[in-house]
C-alpha positions in Angstrom: 91.0 96.4 94.2 90.9 99.3 91.9 87.8 100.4 90.2 89.3 100.0 86.7 90.2 96.4 87.5 86.6 95.7 88.7 85.4 97.2 85.4 87.7 94.9 83.5 86.5 91.9 85.6 82.9 92.8 84.9 83.6 93.2 81.2 85.4 89.8 81.0 82.6 88.1 82.9 80.0 89.8 80.6 81.7 88.5 77.5 82.0 85.0 79.2 78.2 85.1 79.9 77.4 86.3 76.4 79.2 83.2 75.0 76.4 81.1 76.5 73.6 83.1 74.8 72.1 81.7 71.6 72.7 84.5 69.1 72.0 84.2 65.4 75.4 84.0 63.8 74.2 86.2 60.9 73.4 89.0 63.4 76.1 88.2 66.0 77.3 91.7 66.6 73.8 93.2 66.8 72.6 90.4 69.1 75.6 90.8 71.4 75.2 94.6 71.6 71.6 94.1 72.5 72.2 91.4 75.1 75.2 92.6 77.0 73.7 95.5 79.0 71.3 93.2 80.9 74.1 90.8 81.7 76.5 93.6 82.8 73.8 95.0 85.1 73.1 91.6 86.6 76.8 90.9 87.3 77.3 94.4 88.7 74.3 93.9 91.0 75.7 90.5 92.2 79.0 92.3 93.1 77.2 95.4 94.4 78.8 97.7 91.9 75.6 98.7 90.0 75.6 102.2 91.6 79.2 102.9 90.8 79.1 105.1 87.6 82.9 104.9 87.2 82.9 101.1 87.2 79.8 100.7 85.1 80.8 103.3 82.5 84.3 101.8 81.9 83.0 98.2 81.9 80.3 99.2 79.4 82.8 100.9 77.2 85.1 97.8 77.3 82.4 95.4 76.4 80.8 97.5 73.7 84.1 98.2 72.0 85.3 94.6 72.3 82.1 93.5 70.5 82.3 96.2 67.8 86.0 95.4 67.1 85.7 91.6 67.6 86.8 90.7 64.1 90.1 92.5 64.4 90.6 91.3 68.0 90.0 87.7 67.0 92.4 88.1 64.1 95.1 89.3 66.5 94.5 86.5 69.0 94.6 83.8 66.4 97.8 85.3 64.9 99.5 85.1 68.3 98.1 81.9 69.7 100.1 79.1 68.1 98.1 76.1 67.2 95.0 77.4 68.9 91.9 78.9 67.2 89.8 81.3 69.2 87.0 78.7 69.4 89.3 76.3 71.3 90.3 78.8 74.0 88.2 78.5 77.2 85.4 81.0 77.4 86.8 82.9 80.4 90.3 83.1 78.9 88.7 84.3 75.7 86.8 87.0 77.5 89.9 88.3 79.3 91.8 88.2 76.0 89.2 90.2 74.1 89.2 92.9 76.7 93.0 93.1 76.9 93.6 92.9 73.2 91.0 95.6 72.6 92.9 97.8 75.1 96.2 97.1 73.5 94.9 97.8 70.0 92.6 100.8 70.6 93.4 102.6 73.8 96.3 104.6 75.3 96.4 102.5 78.4 100.1 101.5 79.0 100.6 97.9 77.7 102.2 96.9 81.0 99.0 97.9 82.8 96.8 96.1 80.4 98.8 92.9 80.6 99.1 93.0 84.4 95.4 93.6 84.8 94.5 90.7 82.5 96.9 88.4 84.4 95.5 89.4 87.8 92.0 88.7 86.5 93.1 85.4 85.1 94.6 84.4 88.5 91.2 85.1 90.1 89.0 83.3 87.5 91.2 80.8 85.7 93.9 78.2 86.4 97.7 78.6 86.5 98.1 77.4 82.9 95.7 80.1 81.7 97.9 82.8 83.2 100.9 81.6 81.3 98.9 81.1 78.1 97.4 84.6 78.3 100.7 86.2 79.2 102.3 84.6 76.1 99.6 85.8 73.7 99.4 89.3 75.2 103.2 89.7 75.3 103.4 88.7 71.6 100.6 91.0 70.6 102.2 93.9 72.5 105.7 93.2 70.9 104.2 93.2 67.4 102.3 96.4 68.0 105.4 98.2 69.4 107.4 97.0 66.4 104.8 98.3 64.0 104.8 101.6 65.8 108.6 101.8 65.5 108.5 101.0 61.8 105.7 103.5 61.1 107.6 106.2 63.1 110.8 105.9 61.0 111.4 108.7 58.5 110.5 107.5 55.1 
């Protein structure tokens, strides 16, 4: 397994674990930003990756930015998940989606890589139905983003 996939796995697991923390809704972002480093470290130690700077730095970046941009990420997920609110999506699926949608929206990682990585992580941690569900949402997000880029790139 590649180091970047391990980082994505740790990031999704960290968001999953954060979902169980009691955090004051009024200070949600602040509480999550303060809580995640400890969780990330514990998960990395359990998988014996705590001494891998490459894994830890990328996982930290993914979690931190998924938290900071969560409002926009949630908006995209809800727009593309027919008849589902983010609160009704299983916690692990939601963690994987947050990481992948963050990468689609805010990074230069090729969309095919982002989607493939998310699906491989889902195969490891979720059921068969989750893989199809996540693929549908991520494909829809990606298509809309590419369509927006094409429209914005047209001479006006």
